[in-house]
N, C-alpha and C positions, 0 to 999 in steps of 0.2 A: 650817209649821214655827216662825212665830216671830208674835208678836203685834204690834200697830201702836202699842205704847208709840216705838219710833225712827222710826216713818213717817214720811218728808218732814220731819224733825229735823232742828236744826243741832246737828250734836257736832264738838266738836274731841278729838283724841287727842294727847296730845304723850307723845315718844319713839314715833310710830305706823311707824317704820321698826325698830323693835326686834324682837323673838322673841314675844312677848306681846302687841306694839305693834301689829306685821300681823297677826296670826290674829282680835285686836279689831277693828280698821280693814276685814279683809274680811269680818267675819261681819254688822258694824253696814252696810255696801255692800248687801249678801244682806237687809238688813233692810227694805232702802229709805230708810235715810237720809245724809244730805247732809253725809258726810265729811270735815272738813279737820283738816291733819296738822300738827304742829309738830314738829320733829326734827332733829339736825346728819345726814347723808345715811347709807347702810347703812354700818354698821363691819365689816363682813367681804367677804372677795372671794364667797364666796358668799352671797345675801340672801333670806329670806323675803321682804321685801318685792320683789324682783326677780320671784322664782317665782311670785309673785301677781301680778304686774304691775297693782302698787297705783298703780303713776303715774299711768295713765286710768285710775284707778276715785275716788282721792283729790286733794282742794284740799291742795296740797303746798305748806307752807309752811319749807323749809330754816334753819331759824337755829336758836342754841343759845338754852337760856332762862338759860342767866346773863346773856343781853344785856337788860337790863329794858326800854327803851328800846321794840327791837323783838318783843320778844311782848307788850309791853300796847298794842302798835300792833294787832299780829291779830288779839289776844282781841276787844279794844273794838270793830274795825272787822268781826270776825264774828256778834259778839253771840250768842254760840251759846246753846244749849238745854241742851245737857249737856256736861260735859267732864269726861274720863278724864285722870287726870295719872299716867303711865306713867317718864316721860325720867328717865332717869336715871344714875348711873354704878354699873352690877349687880356689879361684880364684885369679889369678897373680896381676892384677890391684887393686881391692879391698885390696889385701894385703899391696899397698901403703897407701891405704883411711883409714884403720882400720887395721894397724899394729902389736896394743897390744890385741885385738880380734883375729885377726890370730895366734898370738903364744899362746894364752891362749887356745882357743881350737884345735889346731892343736898339741900342745905339752900336754900343761896341761890338755885336756882332754884325749888325750893318755895316761898320766900318771895316771889319774883316772879312768880310765880301769881297768888297770895293778894292780894298787893297789885291787882294789874292787876284782877280779879273785884270789886274795889270798888265799880268804875264802870258795870259792865255794869247796865242800866235793867230789862231783860226777866228772866222767871223763867228762871234756871237752877239745876241740878243739878250738884254737884261732886264727883265719885268719886276722891282722893287713897289712891294706892298707894304704901306704904310698902315694910315686909317683915319678917318672922315675927323677922329677928337685930336687931328693937330693945330684943328683950327680953335682961335680964343672962343668961348660958346658966349654970343651976345643972347642968349634966349629969345631970338627971332622966330619967328613961324616960318621962315622960306628955308632954302638950303644954303649950302656957302659954295663960295667961288675958289676960284687958285689964285684970283687976286686977294682976298680975304685974310687979317690978319692969325698970323701962329701964334700956338698959345699952349693952356692948357695948364689947370691948377693939379687937377691928381698927377701922381708921379706917370701914370701910365699914356693922361695924354701930352704930358711935359715932355716923357722920352721920345714922342710920337714925330712935334714940333720939331725938337731937338735933329733929331734925325734928318728931316727935310732939311735945317738949317746945311748940314751937314754936306748932304746927299748933292746938294747945290754947287755948294764948295768944290768936293770931289770933281763932279761931271764939267766945271768951265775952270778948275786949274788943270784936272791931266789929261780927261778924254778926249778933247779934241785935236790933242796929238796922236791919241792910241784908236786910229780909225778903225778898226775892226771890231769894238765895240761900241754896241748903241744900246742907250740906258732909258728906258722908259720907268713911271712912278703912276702906281696907282694908291689913289687913297681911300683904299675900304670901309663900308660901313658895315652894319650889322646882319648877317645873316641867319635866317631862320629853317630851319630844314634836318633831313635825317642825320642820325650819328653825331650829333653833337650832345655830347653826356658831361659838358663841363658843368662845375657848379654855376649857382645864381644863374641861369638861362631862362627863358620864358618857355621855353619847352624844351625843358631838359633830357 
């Protein structure tokens, strides 16, 4: 079912208690990886993290990615082979209610992670998950391309667009000199699936 890419590898997932992060954590656990999670505790009464019993499968670090010192220590203590960065304030409605938290988490949290991985000595592949909402909404019928304009009116979209600009700056400014770190970006869209109990979802 799985190849050996992740077998016995140390994999750090930020946001592992969330909807996508919990699915990814379980999948990598089944693939034979050593999974480490960095996240806040589950934010809903019903939790996919709890349903999958990930507390017993993952090396859990319940910290806030806005705390650079704690995040930096965990990352460099683990020295992971792979990092999947999913931790975010992911709700558009909440971004209006708590815009400062949204920017701090989505922008500064990502910057904290990029600053932390500069000290990793081993080879490490880093996948940063942003959002398709980082694009300026043109209200057209087809999908967006990587060459389309970044933008975003609501605080959530703006935080993701700003993160994209910062990530590109960090990659071009620092990481060509750090040859052991490879970074990729995935601009993820909405996913409908089991275990998502966040408010305002189509299928809560």
